[in-house]
Structures are given as C-alpha cells and as structure tokens.
N, C-alpha and C positions, 0 to 999 in steps of 0.2 A: 045815929050810927053811921059811921063813915063807910060808904060802899067803894068797891074797887072800880077803878076806871079802866075801860078798855082802851089800850093804846091805839092811836090812830095809824101807827106804822104797821104795814102788812108784814106778816112773817116771811122771812126769806124763803124763796122757792127752793125746793130740793132740786139738786142737780139732776138734770135729765128729765125733768118733768115740766109740763107746760103750766099755763096759768090756771085760770079758774076752772077750766073744763076738766082738769086733772089727768089729761092724756099725756103720755110720755113723748118727749120730743126725740125722734130718731134721726133727725137731720144730721146731727153731728154726734158721732159716737167716739168714745174714748179708745176704740180699737185702731184708730189711724185712718188716713184717707182711703177712700175706696175708688176703684177704677170706674170710669163711666160705663154704663150698661152696654152701649154700642160697641165699645172696645172688647168687653168680655165675650160678646157674641161673635166677633169677627174671627177669632182663633179657630173654633170648630168649623166655621164656614170654609176657611182656607184648607183645612185638612180634607174635608169632603170634596172640595174642588180638585185637589191633587189626586185623590183616589179615583174620581171620575175620569180624569185625563188618562191615568194608567189603564183603567178598565177599557176605555175607548180605543186606546192604542193596541191593547191585546186583542180586542174584538176585530179591529181592522186587519191585524196580522193573520188571525185565524180565517177570516173571510177571504183574504187574498190567497192563502194557501189552499183553501177548498176550491177556489176557482181555477187553480193550476192543475189541469188534467194530464200534464206531461208525465212520462215515466222514464226512469233511468234504466237503460237496457245496454246489452253488449253489442259492440260493433267491431269490425276489423280495423286495426291500425295500419295494416299493410296488406297487399294482395297475397293470396294463398292459392296453391294448386290442389287439385283433387288428390287425396291420400296424404296431405300434409298433417302432421301432428301439432296441434295448437299449443303454444306456450304463452306465458303471461305477456310477453312483448308483442304478441299478435293481437291482443285484445285491448279495447278502449271502452270506457263508459260514456254514453251519450244520453242526453235528455231529449225525448221525442214525444210528439203528440199523436202517436199512431193509434188508429181505431182498434176496436176490440177484435176485428177480424184479421189484423196483421199479426203474424207469428213472430214473436220476439223472445229473448231470454233475459230475465231480470239481471241487473248487474250484481245483485247479491248472490247469484248462482255462479259466480266467476270460477270458484274452486272446482266445481263439478264439470266445467268445460275444459279447463287446462288439462292437456294430455289426451284429449279426444281427437279423433281423425275427422277431417272434413271430407264429405262424399263428393263434393263438386268444387270446381275452381271459382273463387270469388274475388272481386276487386276490393281495394281499400275503401273503407267507409260503409261497406255493406252491413246491414243489420243481421245478426246471427239468429238462426231458428233451429229448433231441435231436429227438424227434418233434414237439415244440411249436415248433420253430424253422423258419423258412422262409416262403414265400409264404402269404398267407391262403387257406385252403381251408375249405369248409363240407361237412358230411356230406350225403349225398344226401337230398333232400326238405326241406332246411332253407334258410332265407333270412334276411337281415338287413334290417330296416326302420327308417328314421329317424323319430322322433316328436318334434315340437316341443312342449315343455310350459312353461307359465308358472309363476311361483311359486305354490305351493299345489296344483299338479297332480301332483306327485311328491314322495316322501319326501326330506327333506334328507339329504345325504351319500350319495346313490345312487352306486354304483361298479360297475365291471365285475365280472361273476360273480354279481351279485344276481339272485335269481329274482323275477319281477314278474308281475302280472296287468294287462293292458291293458283298461280298461273304457271303453266308449263312453258319453260324457256326453250329456245331453239337448240337442237342437237347439233354438235359440231360435225361438219362434213356432210350434212344432209343436203339434198338437192333443193334448189330454190323453187318454190311452187309457182305455178302460172298465175298471172294477174287475176285477181278476183277469186282465187281458190280458198281464201280465208286464212292463209298462212300469215304469220306475224314474226317480227323480230324484236328483241329487247336489248336495250343498252347500246344500240348502234352496231350490234354484231353482224358480220357479213353472212354468217350461217343462218339457216332458217329451218323450221320444222316442216317435214313432209306430211301434209295433211292439215286439217283445220286446227286452229288454236283451241286450247282447252283451259278451263278455269273451274274452280270449285269454291264454294263458300263454306266457312266454318268459324268456330269460336276457339280462341287460344285457351288451352287447358293448363299450360305451364311452359316455362322457358328456362333452359339450363345452358350454361356456357361450358364448353369443353376446353380443358386446359391444353391447348396446342398452339402452334405458331400462327395458325390462321384465325384463331379466336372464333372457331365455329360455334354456332348456337344450335341446340336441338330444341325445336319448337313442337310441342304436342298440341295437335289441333283436333277438336271434336267436330265431326261432320257426319253426313249420312253414310251408312254402312257401304253402299254401293260406290260412293265417291271415294271413301277411304281405301277401298280395294284398288281403285285405279291410281290413286296417288302413291300408294305403297309400291306399285309395280314400276314406277318411274325410277331411272337411275339417280344416284345421289348427286345433288348439285343441279338438277334440272327443274327446280321449283322455286319461283319467287313468291314472296308474301307481300301483299298490298293491304294496307289498313283501310277498312271501309266503315261506313256508318252502321251503328247497331240497328236492328230491325225490331 
C-alpha cells in the first residue's frame, strides 16, 4: 500500500506571522511607516514648555504689580489762591508712594473735586487733601492784608505760597534820621523814614494784576493779625516785598 509522502518543503508562512514560534511580526505593518517614538513625545513637551513660559511671565507681572505700593492721587497743575474754585485744568494725576498717614485724594475722585473751593493758597505740584477744600478759613491769630505794589516793588513771578518780607519804604519829605537811629533808605532815595525801619514776615495768599497804566499788582499776604493791622495802616505804595526762604 502506497503511503503519502510528506513534502520536504515548508508551508509558506502567513503574512504577518513569524516562524516556528507562531508569534505575529509587528515590526512592519501594512498601515504605513510610523514616526519614531522620540518625535511623537517631543510635540507635547513643546506645548507644555510654552505654557510654562506664559505662566511664569504672568506670575512675574503680578508680583511686580504687588510690590508697587504707589498710589495715583490728585495734585495741583498750577498755583491757586484761597477761595479759588477748582476746575479740571487745575488738577493733575500723579503717582506717589505716600505713607498711610499722608492725606491725599485718589485720582478716581476727580469729578467730586472739580467745582470745590480751596480754603488755603497752594503752590503748583501740591498734593490735594480733603481738609484743604471748603470755605476760606484762617488759623487763630492770623489775618490777610492786601498790599498794592508797583513794578519794582516786588520780585517778578511772585505766586501764592511764597514767603516774603514786607518792608516799609521811606516816606517822601521825611527828615533824615540821625546816624545810628535805625533809619534806612531803599532804592537810593534821598528821603528817609523818621523812626526805626520796620518789616514783617508773611506768606503770599494770592496775586492779582490791576489793569492800569502802572501795571499795579495787589498782593494778598497772610501774616500775624497784629502785623497785618500795622501794614494796613501804611499809605499805599510805601511797602516793598522781598522774597525770602520758607521756614
């Protein structure tokens, strides 16, 4: 009886399968070439890195803002005199690092300040405070006197807040005092004051120019009440104003 012979040729391996162990070969797939594993992981790493940069930048900005303790407050853009009604042009917004004890007005409250009256004369650049707004009021024992000065009797550019000395000038036709009597002369005038020279210290509260041929200025000066009475009693034109350092 003739038996069947087993062919010596091995059966062709099925596609995708390995040799004798029967495991599937996944090295080459029919789905096409695959990207290397390292390249697939680099994309999410780049995204995470970009997000970290953005987060760090935002954190730095927030930290810098928290360290800036300066406040935006209202200041005067130009000098004002007591009784002046504030307008928008009088105000400026400035950033300051004033302490908690310094009285200021936030710049956001600008609308509530416009139209208010200032109670005291203030120079340009002064920080505004609520206590400086309202009707004009003088400290006890103080008074304001108006002094008419012609050109040459006061420094040019005199403005509110300036410290001045009011000096009595010689009266025309007065007898010359004896040597050592304390009399003085101003501007080289031949006339002199009978009696000792007199001067008073004060602070300019306001300056107004009179529309006349002499361009006379009326300077309001705040000084001690007793001194103000003496200055007010002097004839017009017999007071010179000298600018002095603030005390």
